[in-house]
LOFI-313122 format. One record per residue (C-alpha): residue number from 0; residue in one letter; x, y, z. Coordinates in steps of 0.001 Angstrom, whole numbers, plus 524288, in hexadecimal, padded with zeros to 5 digits. Layout:
BEGIN
- n/res/xx/yy/zz
- NUM/A/X/Y/Z;
...
***
This chain:
BEGIN
- n/res/xx/yy/zz
- 0/M/7C334/7E82F/7E6E7;
- 1/Q/7B99B/7EA83/7F22A;
- 2/V/7BE8D/7EFFD/7FED8;
- 3/W/7B70E/7ED2B/80B55;
- 4/T/7BA22/7F328/81894;
- 5/E/7B15D/7EAA5/820E9;
- 6/L/7ABB0/7DD8E/82009;
- 7/A/79D24/7E344/81E66;
- 8/Q/7A103/7E815/810E6;
- 9/V/7A42E/7DAEF/80B9C;
- 10/P/798E2/7D62A/8032B;
- 11/V/79204/7CACB/808EC;
- 12/D/793D6/7C314/7FC26;
- 13/F/7A259/7C5D8/7FAD2;
- 14/G/7AAC3/7B9C7/7F92F;
- 15/P/7AE2D/7AF32/7F9B5;
- 16/S/7BB41/7B529/7FA2F;
- 17/V/7CA35/7B3EC/7FAC9;
- 18/V/7CF35/7BC5B/806C2;
- 19/T/7DC82/7C12B/80B28;
- 20/L/7DFC9/7C9D8/8162C;
- 21/G/7EABB/7D2F6/81902;
- 22/N/7EF77/7E127/81ACA;
- 23/F/7F4F4/7E208/80C58;
- 24/D/7FBF9/7EE4D/80FD9;
- 25/G/80255/7F37E/802FF;
- 26/V/7FC67/7E845/7FB4D;
- 27/H/80A29/7E4F6/7F72F;
- 28/R/80E10/7DA4E/7ECD2;
- 29/G/80BE4/7CF6A/7F613;
- 30/H/7FE71/7D3E3/7FA30;
- 31/A/7FA72/7D70C/7EBD7;
- 32/Q/7FEA9/7C985/7E72B;
- 33/V/7F78F/7C284/7F131;
- 34/L/7EB55/7CA99/7EEF5;
- 35/R/7EB30/7C98E/7E027;
- 36/R/7ECCF/7BB19/7E0CF;
- 37/M/7E267/7B90B/7EB07;
- 38/A/7D8AB/7C221/7E2F6;
- 39/D/7DBC1/7BA46/7D69E;
- 40/D/7D986/7AD74/7DDC0;
- 41/A/7CD3D/7B1A2/7E395;
- 42/R/7C868/7B66D/7D5FB;
- 43/T/7CB24/7A921/7CFC7;
- 44/A/7C46A/7A1DA/7DA63;
- 45/G/7B855/7AB3E/7D9E5;
- 46/L/7BAAC/7B14E/7E6CF;
- 47/C/7BBF7/7BEAE/7EC64;
- 48/S/7C908/7C40B/7F131;
- 49/V/7C9B2/7CCAF/7FC78;
- 50/A/7D4AC/7D232/805C2;
- 51/V/7D1E7/7D4E3/81430;
- 52/T/7DB55/7E092/81879;
- 53/F/7DB92/7E9D7/8238A;
- 54/T/7DC1C/7F892/825D3;
- 55/P/7E2E6/7FD7C/82D4C;
- 56/H/7EE58/7F3B7/82D28;
- 57/P/7EDEA/7EB45/8392F;
- 58/A/7FAE7/7F00F/83DB5;
- 59/Q/7F5DC/7FDF0/83E77;
- 60/V/7EBB2/7F93C/8482F;
- 61/H/7F3D1/7EF41/8505C;
- 62/R/8012F/7F70E/8505F;
- 63/P/7FEC3/80460/84A8D;
- 64/A/80C57/809A5/84FA9;
- 65/I/813D3/7FFD3/847A4;
- 66/A/80A90/7FD15/83C78;
- 67/P/81199/7FCCE/82F92;
- 68/P/80DCC/80811/825A6;
- 69/L/80383/803C3/81B8B;
- 70/L/807F1/80290/80DE1;
- 71/T/7FAD0/8060E/80862;
- 72/G/7EE0A/80C52/80D5D;
- 73/D/7E15A/80571/80C33;
- 74/A/7DE10/80C10/7FEEA;
- 75/D/7EA3C/8081B/7F849;
- 76/R/7E98D/7FAB5/7FF05;
- 77/M/7DBA2/7F848/7F9E5;
- 78/A/7DFDE/7FC79/7EB60;
- 79/L/7EB29/7F363/7EBD5;
- 80/M/7E356/7E81F/7F0C4;
- 81/A/7D915/7EA62/7E633;
- 82/A/7E36A/7E9B6/7DBDB;
- 83/T/7E5ED/7DB6C/7DF3F;
- 84/G/7D857/7D75E/7DB2C;
- 85/L/7D249/7D529/7E862;
- 86/D/7C357/7D574/7E891;
- 87/A/7C241/7DBEF/7F597;
- 88/V/7C98E/7E0B9/80251;
- 89/L/7C442/7E0CE/80F91;
- 90/L/7CB52/7EBE8/815B6;
- 91/V/7C961/7E938/8250F;
- 92/T/7CA93/7F461/82F1F;
- 93/Y/7D524/7EE37/83866;
- 94/T/7D1BC/7F1A2/84659;
- 95/L/7D572/7EB7D/8544C;
- 96/D/7C7AE/7E639/85464;
- 97/F/7C943/7DFCA/84763;
- 98/A/7D6F8/7DA67/84B56;
- 99/R/7D04C/7D3DE/85733;
- 100/Q/7C929/7C9C3/84E69;
- 101/S/7CD96/7BBBD/84F83;
- 102/P/7D32D/7B555/84334;
- 103/E/7C66D/7AD6B/84223;
- 104/E/7BE0E/7B949/84451;
- 105/F/7C522/7C108/839A7;
- 106/V/7C500/7B60D/82FBD;
- 107/H/7B712/7B278/831A7;
- 108/R/7B1BF/7C05E/83188;
- 109/Y/7B9C6/7C627/8269C;
- 110/L/7BEAC/7BB21/81DBF;
- 111/V/7B392/7B10A/81EF6;
- 112/D/7A6B1/7B853/821B2;
- 113/G/7AAFC/7C595/81C18;
- 114/L/7B28D/7C14E/80F84;
- 115/H/7AE73/7B330/80D19;
- 116/A/7BBF8/7AF03/80BD3;
- 117/R/7BE5E/7A27D/80516;
- 118/T/7CD30/7A3F0/80480;
- 119/V/7D5E7/7AC21/80DC0;
- 120/V/7E29C/7AFD6/808A6;
- 121/V/7ED83/7B30D/8130F;
- 122/G/7FBEB/7B2BA/81482;
- 123/R/802DA/7A9DF/81DDB;
- 124/D/8052A/7B42D/827C4;
- 125/V/7F6FF/7B85D/82868;
- 126/R/7F22A/7BD8C/83535;
- 127/F/7E4AA/7C13F/8395C;
- 128/G/7DB99/7C250/844C8;
- 129/A/7DD3B/7C778/852D7;
- 130/G/7EC95/7C8AC/855CD;
- 131/N/7EF8C/7C2C1/84857;
- 132/S/7EBEE/7B60E/84E5A;
- 133/G/7E774/7B007/84160;
- 134/D/7F134/7AAA2/837B8;
- 135/L/7F1DA/7A287/82BB6;
- 136/A/7EE25/795AC/833A8;
- 137/T/7E26A/79D35/83959;
- 138/M/7DD8E/7A162/82C0E;
- 139/V/7DEDE/79315/826C9;
- 140/E/7D6FA/78DA2/83287;
- 141/L/7CC85/79868/831A4;
- 142/G/7CB76/79644/822C4;
- 143/A/7C98E/78756/82518;
- 144/R/7BF5F/78AB2/82EE3;
- 145/L/7B832/795DF/82893;
- 146/G/7B89A/79128/81A1C;
- 147/F/7C363/79840/81356;
- 148/D/7D08D/7948F/80D44;
- 149/V/7DD59/79B3F/810B7;
- 150/E/7E725/79DDC/8061A;
- 151/V/7F51E/7A171/80A55;
- 152/V/7FCA1/7AB3E/80247;
- 153/E/80BBD/7AB45/8036E;
- 154/D/813A0/7B7EF/80471;
- 155/V/816B4/7BE54/7F748;
- 156/R/82512/7C10E/7F661;
- 157/A/82B86/7CADA/7ED9C;
- 158/A/83294/7BEDE/7E614;
- 159/D/824B4/7BA3B/7E2BC;
- 160/Q/82278/7C66F/7DB07;
- 161/A/83080/7C930/7D5B5;
- 162/H/82B65/7CB1D/7C8DE;
- 163/V/82472/7D719/7CC6E;
- 164/A/83006/7DD81/7D3E4;
- 165/D/83839/7E8AA/7CD9C;
- 166/R/845DA/7E208/7CB4C;
- 167/T/84BAD/7ED61/7D22E;
- 168/Y/843BF/7E9C3/7DE99;
- 169/A/84B36/7DD3C/7E050;
- 170/G/84F51/7D626/7D428;
- 171/D/85B09/7DF48/7D110;
- 172/D/85E6E/7E260/7DE97;
- 173/P/86541/7D7B8/7E61B;
- 174/A/862B2/7DE5F/7F396;
- 175/R/85483/7DF21/7F0D9;
- 176/R/85385/7D112/7EB57;
- 177/P/85030/7CB25/7F8DD;
- 178/A/843CB/7D361/7F995;
- 179/L/83DDA/7CA68/7F000;
- 180/L/83C8D/7BFC0/7FA52;
- 181/R/8342E/7C8C5/80328;
- 182/R/8260D/7C7ED/80318;
- 183/W/81EBA/7D439/7FDF1;
- 184/S/81959/7DAD1/80A56;
- 185/S/813BE/7E803/80FA8;
- 186/T/81F5C/7E80D/81930;
- 187/W/82915/7E748/80D85;
- 188/A/82294/7F2B4/80724;
- 189/R/822B2/7FAD1/8139C;
- 190/E/83143/7F878/8151D;
- 191/A/833A3/7FCC9/80720;
- 192/L/82BF1/8096F/80961;
- 193/A/8326C/80C0F/8163B;
- 194/A/83F28/80B36/80E77;
- 195/G/83AF4/8140C/803A2;
- 196/D/83C71/80854/7FAA7;
- 197/L/8306D/80B3B/7F1D3;
- 198/R/83506/801B4/7E71D;
- 199/M/834CD/7F61D/7F08F;
- 200/A/82863/7FA78/7F641;
- 201/A/82220/7FA72/7E878;
- 202/Q/82795/7ECDF/7E602;
- 203/V/820B4/7E7E2/7F278;
- 204/L/8146A/7EE7E/7F003;
- 205/G/812FE/7ECC8/7E19C;
- 206/R/81115/7FB4A/7DF21;
- 207/V/8168F/80817/7E2B4;
- 208/H/81410/80BB5/7F119;
- 209/R/80AF1/81752/7F39C;
- 210/V/8053D/81F8F/7FE6A;
- 211/R/7F7D3/825C6/7FCC8;
- 212/G/7F102/831C6/802D6;
- 213/T/7EAE1/83EA7/80157;
- 214/V/7F29F/84AD8/7FD1A;
- 215/V/7F329/85550/807A5;
- 216/H/7F862/862CD/808DD;
- 217/G/80673/8633C/80E19;
- 218/D/80FA6/86E13/811D0;
- 219/A/81039/87205/802EC;
- 220/R/81F2B/871DE/8047E;
- 221/G/8212B/8696F/7F827;
- 222/R/8196D/872A6/7EFD6;
- 223/G/822A8/87E5D/7F593;
- 224/L/82E17/8762A/7F13B;
- 225/G/8292A/873FD/7E35D;
- 226/Y/8247B/86625/7E5D0;
- 227/P/8163D/86575/7EA38;
- 228/T/81372/85886/7F11B;
- 229/A/8065F/8510C/7F320;
- 230/N/806A9/84E01/801BE;
- 231/L/7FFB0/8416B/80694;
- 232/G/7F797/843B1/81217;
- 233/P/7F5F0/83B70/81F0F;
- 234/D/7EC67/8320F/81842;
- 235/L/7F77F/82C48/810DB;
- 236/T/7F829/81D8A/80F6F;
- 237/G/802F0/814A0/80B64;
- 238/M/80FD1/812B2/811ED;
- 239/V/8186E/81EC9/810FA;
- 240/P/82643/81AAF/80D2D;
- 241/V/83295/81F9C/81373;
- 242/D/83566/82E96/81215;
- 243/G/83ABC/832DF/8052D;
- 244/V/8382D/8379B/7F78D;
- 245/Y/8320A/82E51/7EE17;
- 246/A/82E4F/82DAB/7DFD3;
- 247/G/8200F/829F5/7DE59;
- 248/W/812DD/82CE7/7D856;
- 249/L/807BB/834A6/7DDCE;
- 250/R/7FA76/82DDA/7DA60;
- 251/R/7EE24/8364F/7DBB9;
- 252/L/7E367/82D60/7E05A;
- 253/R/7D7EA/83628/7E4AC;
- 254/H/7D427/843EE/7E276;
- 255/T/7D133/84D31/7ED39;
- 256/D/7C251/849E2/7EB91;
- 257/G/7C52C/83B52/7ED11;
- 258/T/7C3A7/83737/7DFB7;
- 259/P/7CDF1/82D8A/7DA93;
- 260/V/7D822/83239/7D09A;
- 261/A/7D497/82B17/7C415;
- 262/P/7DEEC/8229C/7BE3F;
- 263/G/7E5E0/82A1B/7B375;
- 264/E/7E16F/83741/7B911;
- 265/T/7EB18/8423E/7B6EA;
- 266/D/7F5D6/842DC/7C0E1;
- 267/S/7F049/836E9/7C795;
- 268/V/7FEE4/831BF/7C99C;
- 269/L/80A80/83AB5/7CA18;
- 270/P/8187B/8391F/7CCA7;
- 271/A/81D4E/83E5D/7D9BC;
- 272/A/8287A/84092/7E300;
- 273/V/823B1/83C45/7F0A4;
- 274/S/82956/84098/7FD93;
- 275/V/827DF/8383E/8097B;
- 276/G/82C35/83DEF/816C6;
- 277/T/82BDB/849BA/8203F;
- 278/N/831AD/8549C/81795;
- 279/P/83D9B/855E1/8203B;
- 280/T/84381/86126/819D3;
- 281/F/837EC/868AC/81F7C;
- 282/D/8375A/860FD/82CA6;
- 283/G/82B10/859E1/828E7;
- 284/A/82583/850FE/832AE;
- 285/G/81B16/847C2/82D6B;
- 286/R/81E0A/83EC3/8221F;
- 287/R/816EB/8418F/815F7;
- 288/V/81569/83CA7/807EE;
- 289/E/815C7/846DD/7FD9E;
- 290/A/816AB/845A6/7EEAE;
- 291/Y/81AF4/84FBC/7E4B5;
- 292/V/815A8/84D20/7D71C;
- 293/L/820CE/84F3B/7CD94;
- 294/D/82001/85BB9/7C694;
- 295/R/81206/85F86/7CAD4;
- 296/T/80F37/86AAB/7D338;
- 297/D/80087/86C9B/7CE80;
- 298/L/7FA55/860DA/7D59D;
- 299/E/7F0A7/862BA/7E016;
- 300/L/7EF4C/8563D/7E6A4;
- 301/Y/7EA67/85AAB/7F46A;
- 302/G/7DF3D/8510D/7F94A;
- 303/E/7E24E/846D7/7EF8A;
- 304/E/7E4D7/83877/7F2AB;
- 305/V/7F191/83463/7ECDB;
- 306/A/7FB0A/828E2/7ED5C;
- 307/V/809D9/82AF5/7ECFC;
- 308/E/81061/81F2B/7E6C4;
- 309/L/81E77/81E86/7EA8C;
- 310/V/8280C/818F4/7E00F;
- 311/E/83597/81B4B/7E5F2;
- 312/R/83C91/82258/7F0E8;
- 313/V/8465C/82D2C/7EB3E;
- 314/R/84C71/830E0/7F88B;
- 315/G/84A76/831A6/80677;
- 316/M/844EC/83D48/80DD7;
- 317/E/84F4A/847B9/81061;
- 318/R/8501B/854D2/8178A;
- 319/F/85653/86059/80FF2;
- 320/D/85D68/86C34/81514;
- 321/S/855C8/8755F/80C1D;
- 322/V/849CF/87694/8047A;
- 323/A/85238/878A2/7F857;
- 324/A/85907/86BCE/7FB10;
- 325/L/84BA5/864E0/7FC5F;
- 326/I/8462C/86AE7/7F073;
- 327/A/8520F/86659/7E838;
- 328/Q/850F0/85871/7EDFF;
- 329/M/84222/85889/7EA28;
- 330/A/84586/85C2F/7DC00;
- 331/D/84F4D/85106/7DB5D;
- 332/D/844D5/847EE/7E1C4;
- 333/V/83AE1/84BAD/7D772;
- 334/E/84449/84833/7CC4C;
- 335/R/847BE/83B6B/7D26F;
- 336/V/83991/837BE/7D39E;
- 337/R/836FC/83B97/7C5F8;
- 338/E/841DF/832CA/7C159;
- 339/L/83CED/8279D/7C980;
- 340/L/82F38/82875/7C58C;
- 341/A/8334E/82992/7B718;
- 342/R/83788/81BBC/7B801;
- 343/E/82B46/8174E/7BDEC;
- 344/V/81F14/811E4/7B718;
- 345/P/81513/81CA6/7BB0F;
- 346/P/809B8/81683/7C358;
- 347/R/7FC95/8155C/7BD1C;
- 348/P/7F39C/820BC/7BEE1;
***
């Protein structure tokens, strides 16, 4: 999949194309189904498939104080979109100047002149142009005038894909069965992560949720307690769930020299107990994500880019009266994580 960050990078002979637009935060099950179907239909018709999306998220520009946390950073978002079969993504830098374009200016410049759209795929709630003044009726009118068709896609609900859902997620639990009527959404995934329900988040996303960052030096307290941890630095991307201890996997992505970790490389995916929080026993301040790789004290991961893939919350974050009590709890946490991960299918390297 080609990724362009400005219109000037789009080849002059690109297209004709089928285009969709959206934020696609998390590239959840609903996003993925729509993008896969669009890519398949475009390929059958002999057209190119391309998505227009934005960085940063528009909410971070217009209302940064209340913007929701992003489920995925750009690198993971592009990889997930590529997996749907798209030919290209135009990743537009979202600024206040960009947002001032009228609906017609945006459509004419980006969709018609830039991407040579023959069909534009949108949801019924599509909004675009200055002040979100463009809607579905606007897009249909512009299509009739500028020479492209508009295809409307309906919301994808959990019930539409019930065959892919873990039965413990809804089928065997009457309290959760109404969730099948809800549409897959980034909001739903965020709610699940904020509640520490990683199983629900995985169902909405269609995969285990992960955060991604560079391993940095911490205070070395974990090593002193017998559980050395890989601390993710301030470049971390992906929504950090509610504080607690989690069972998960540490996936090494890039070595310190920037070269990718090869699939199947030794120690590329490792079982881990993950702590999210402020280390209240030691009066910690900032939240951090740190992963202890089970039974390994020999790893030197500083400077490597890693992903921490979170499977299930083991417990909430607690303050202990003594270091001895903390160490005893950590030993118990590790055993619970080991038991949980033994029942999981290990992720592919």
